[in-house]
N, C-alpha and C positions, 0 to 999 in steps of 0.2 A: 503493499501499499504506499509504503514511502516513495518507492520509485515512481508509481503511479502518480503520486502527488508533485514530485520533481518534475516528471514530463509535462503535466498541465500548466505547472508554473511555468516551465519554458515556453509552452504554446501561447500562454497569456500574452509573457514579454515580447514574443515576436509579433502582437498585435493579431492571432487569429481571432475570428469571430468567437462571440461568447456562446452560440451555439454548438459550433465545433469542439470548443473546450468542454463544456458540459457532456455531450454524444459521447466524445473521447476519454472522459473519465468515467461513463458509467459502462461503456465498451472495454476497456480495462480492467476495470474491476470486477465484471463478469468473468471474462477471460481468466482472471486471476483463481476465480473461485471454481470455473470448470470450463473450458475450451468451447463446449456445447451450449453455453449460456449464453455466445455473443449473439445468437441471433435475437435476444430479447430487445435489443437494441432499436433495429429496424421494424420488428412488430407493434412497439411502444410508439413509434414515431407514424406508423401507419394507423394504428387504432384511433388517432383522432380524426381521421376522415369518418370515422362512424358515430360521431358526438353530433348529432342534430343542431345542438345548440351553438356551435361554431359557427355555423352559417351566417349568424347574427354580427360576426365582428367586421367580416368584410364589407358586407352589406351595409351598416351603420358608419364604418369608416369612409367608404366610397360616396355614401350621401353626406356626409361629413366637408369632405374635400370639392363636392361639386358646389354644395352651400357656399365654401369660402372663397370659390372661382367667379361665383355670380355677384350682382349688386345686392344680396340680401344681408351681408352686414352693415351696408349703409340705409337700408331702409329700417332693420332692426334699430340701430342707434336712433333712426328720426321718429320711431314709434315710442321709445322710451324717454326721448326729450319731450316730445308733445304730452306726454303723460306727466313727466317728473321733472321737466325743466323748469318749472315757474318756482320749484324750492330754492333759496338760497344755499348753494353748493349742490345742486341739483345734477350738474354736468357730473360730477365724480358718483353719485349713485347711478347715474343713467352708464358709465363707464363700467362698474362692478358688476351691473344686472347684466349689460349688454355680452360682456366677457364669459360670466358663469353661463348663459345660454349658450353660446357660442362653443364653449369648450365642452359643454356635455356631448356634443355632436362630433365633436373632431378628437376627444379623447386627449387634450393637454399636451397635443404632440409640437407645441409651438405654433401652429396653424394660427391660432388665436390671436398672438400678438402680431403675427404678420398681416393676416385678414384686416385685424380691427385697430392696430397701431397707427396705421396710415391715416384712420380716420380723427380717433379719439386724441392722440397725442398731440397734434397742432391744435384741435378744439379747444384741449383744456388749457394750452399756453395761451390762446387766445382769449380766452374767459379770463387770466388773468390768475390762473393757478401758479404755486411756484414751480419752477423745473424741476427741482428734484422730487417733488410731491407726483408729477405727472409723471417721473420715470419710474418710480417706486409702483406707483397706482396700476399702470398698465402691464408692469411685470409681473405683479404680483396676480392681477386680473387674469392672467393667461394660465392660471394653473387652479380657477376655481372653477367649480362645475362638476368635477369628477366624481361627487356623491350623488350627483343628479341623473336620472334616467334620459337617455340610453348609453351612459357612457361607458365606453371599452373596458377600462379596469374593474367597472363593477361587474361585468360580464365575465370577465376574465377569472375574477377571484371566485364567481358562482360556479365555473367550468371548476377550477383547481379543486376549492374547499367542497364540492359537492353538495351547494346551498343553493336554494330555490331563488333565481334570478328576480324572480315577482316582488319575492319577500325584499331582497336588496335595494329594488328600486323603491320601493315604499320605506324601508328604514332608511334612506339617504335622505329622505325630504327637509326633516326637521333638522339634522347637523349641517346638512347644506346652508339652509336658511340662516343659522347660526353664524355662519361665515361669514354670508353677506350683510347679515346686521351688523356684527361686530366693525366691519372694516367701513360700513358706510357711515356709522356713528363717528367713528374715528376720524375721517371723511371730513364729516360735516364740524367736528370740533377743531381739526386743525385749520379748515377754512372759515372759521367763524368769522373772520374779519372780512371774508369777501361777501358782503351781503346780497351784493346784487344777483337777481335771478336769472338764468340763461335766457329763458324768454318768458313772455307772458302766456298763462295758460288761456288756451281758446279754444272750445268745442269744435269751431272749423278745421283747425291742424289736426287736432287728435282723429276726426273724421277723414281728413284727407292721408294720414299717416295709417290709420287702420286699414282705409281702401288699398294703399300703397303696398301695405304687405298683407293682404288678403289671403295670397296665395301661400305664404308661409306659416301664418298663425295656424292653421290646424294640425302642423307637424306634431306636437305635443300631445295634441289630443288622437292622432293617429297611433302614437306609440303608447302613451300609458292609457288611454280609452280603451284601444282594442285588446290590449294585455290583460287590464284588471276586468274588463267587460266577459272576457271568456272565448270572446269571438277569436283573437289571435295568440297564437303562440309568439315567445321572442321572435324566433327567428321568422316568423309569419310577417310580423310586426315590420320586422328590418327588410325584408323583401318589398312590401308595400312601400316603406318608406324611402328606399332606393329608387323605386319605380316612379314615385309620386314626385320626387325632388326631379329626376331626369326629366321628367314631361314639363314640369312647370317651368325649369331653367332653360331648358333646351328646346321645348316646343313650343310652349305658351309665352311665354315672356321673351324668347332669342335671345339671352344674353350670353349665351355660351355655343359657339358654333360646334357643330356636329363632328368635325374635323379636328378641334381639341379635345373630344373625349378620349380617345386612346391615350393621350398624355396623362391626364386627369387619373383614368383607371390605372395607369401604370404607378405613378406617383403615390397613390393609395395604397397600392397592392406592395409595394415594396415595403411599406411599414408592417402592413400585414402579414407578408410572407417572413418578415423577420421575427414576428411575434409567432408565429405557429411555428418554427423552428425551433424556438427556443422551448417551446411549451411542449412540442413532441420530445426534444432532447431530454428535456428536464422529467416528463413522464417516466422516463427510462431510470433516468437518474434516482429520484423518488421510488420505485418499486427496489432498486437495490439496497437503498437506505432502510426501506421496511423489513426487508429479507434480514439484513444485519440488526435487526432491533432497535437501530438507531433513535427513533421516538421514544421508546420504552426507556431506555438508557438516560434519554433527555429528561424526560420526566422524573425520573428517579433522582437525578442530578439536580435540579431545581428543587423539587419537594425536599430535599436534603438541606439546600441552603436558605429556600425564602419561605418564610412563614405566612400564610394568608394569602388572601385575593388580591389585598391592596398593595402590598410589595410585590407580589408579581406584575399587578398592573406598572408599578411605578417601574421595574425591571423591562418590561415589554416596551413601553414607551420610550426608553433610554437606546434599547437596542435597535428600534425602529427609526429614531432619527438620526443615530448613527450609521444606521445602515442606507437611509435615504441621501445621504451626504456621498456615499459612493457607488451606489448602484441604481440605475434606473427602474422605475415603479414596475415594468413588464418583468422583468427578470427578477425581480424580488419577489413580485407574486408568485412564481412557478418554482424559484426555489427554496423559498424560506416559509411560506405558506402550510405547506406539507408537514413542516418540522413543528411550527408552532402550534398549528391545531391540536393536537393530542395533550400538548401540554396546558393550554388555556383550557380544555376541557376539564382536565384532572382538576384546575381551580374555580370550575363553574361558570366559565365567561361563555355566553351564547356565541354560536358562530357566527351569525349574523352581524351582533355587537362586536364581535374580531374583527367582521370584514370594515364594520365604518371607522374603528380604532386603525386597522392597517392602512387603507387608503387615505384617511386624514393626516395621517401623520407621514406618510409616503409623497403626499402631495406637498409636503414642505420642502422636500427633496428636489423640488424643479426651481426652489429660490435658495438651496444650501450649498454654498462653497464646499469642495471643487469643482462639483460635476452637476450644478444645477443647470438643467439644458435652458429654461427661459432665461436664467442671466446671461448666457450667451448668446442666444437669440436677440434679446433686446440690446445688447451690445453691439451688434451686427446692426439690427435694424435701425437702431437712432443713432448711430454714429458714435457711441459713448464708451469713453474707459472701462475696462470692465470692474476696475476697483469703486469707479462711481457708481456705477450698476448696483454692485455690493451695498454699498451705503444708503444708497435710495430706496433699497427694497428693505433693508433690515427693520424698520419701524413694523412694515407689514407682516416682515417673518414673527416677529415677537408677537404680534397681534393674532395669528393664524396659530400658533405654538398655544396661547392660552385657549383658544377655541378647540385643540386637540385635546389638552387635558381635560375640559369639559367633556366632550363627546367621550374619553375613555372611562370617566369614574362617576359618568351620569348614564347608564345605560338604558334608563326609559326615553331617553331623549332619542334613540336610535328605536327601540324596541315599542314605543307606546301606541303607534300608528298599527302594527302588525300585531299587538295584543287586543 
């Protein structure tokens, strides 16, 4: 096993893709036990094709990318501005709301910062908001929405943890709203001196914005209404969403030329392909870990040194915050969730609640050095030094960390709507 670890470390240092390192680790570990067990790795990778729920991942991702390439972000900003722009500091709340909605469909892959940044960042500056606040708000906003349906990490957690995705969609509502409310309150407090509203409230503008966004507004109803009414399974809701988005943006609105669709498909499927490869390789690795009874050993080790549920949750939270600083959320989901699930169950943590803890804590990873994806995207998108982005985002990171603590130690916030 020491030799296997050294080989994997060497592959990682050479820059090998994560899925290759994981698959190689599983393959070498099985072969070390019995050369005939090497076939377990390709079997596990192939087995993901038999999971019907996985259809939702590429379909929702594709729908999100199509929306980002259209003028839907501008229509979304206009609508939220018409409804909330009359409030002093309303543009900040508009930005937070728009980012959360858009991230739920794009999976927080940085698309939100790219798609909405060009609209929100100059608008905030023009409205008199401080430069540092604008940069931090748009960067932090790019990670909001992970707990709202149909977030890709929510679906992936449900697949890995074998938890009802319908329950996860429901459980994420209140924790997600808590994050939005905390950042909105902070934005209003910081800009309390800027009393001039973005725009006057006019019913005519609200009506015009609603009419302009009339084709996009049914999307949440299609996803959530179809699932909770029992008319559609999650994968079926994803199919309907993808078809609907293409029809609206390509056929009806004609904002995306048909010739651009192959490029959009390719770009979205590169992300999906990477996730599925990691997932397939990790399933094989997880099976080896289970065969070696590592989860049971981990439960015994933690139980020996940790007394009580509260101590475990603090330890879990600290572990996830450190993990999020070095590993992206998709890799962490497939690598770590199978290990911590049995340990959490031993301390009476509901798997749905664990999902909210895991995703909200890992959401901070998008804003945490050294590998916070949104930090680097914002630095590139707005042509700002990375240290300046760190400093601008830090207050928002602290506030989100507080909400993660609340979500962790208040399980009913996640489970109330399910119960």
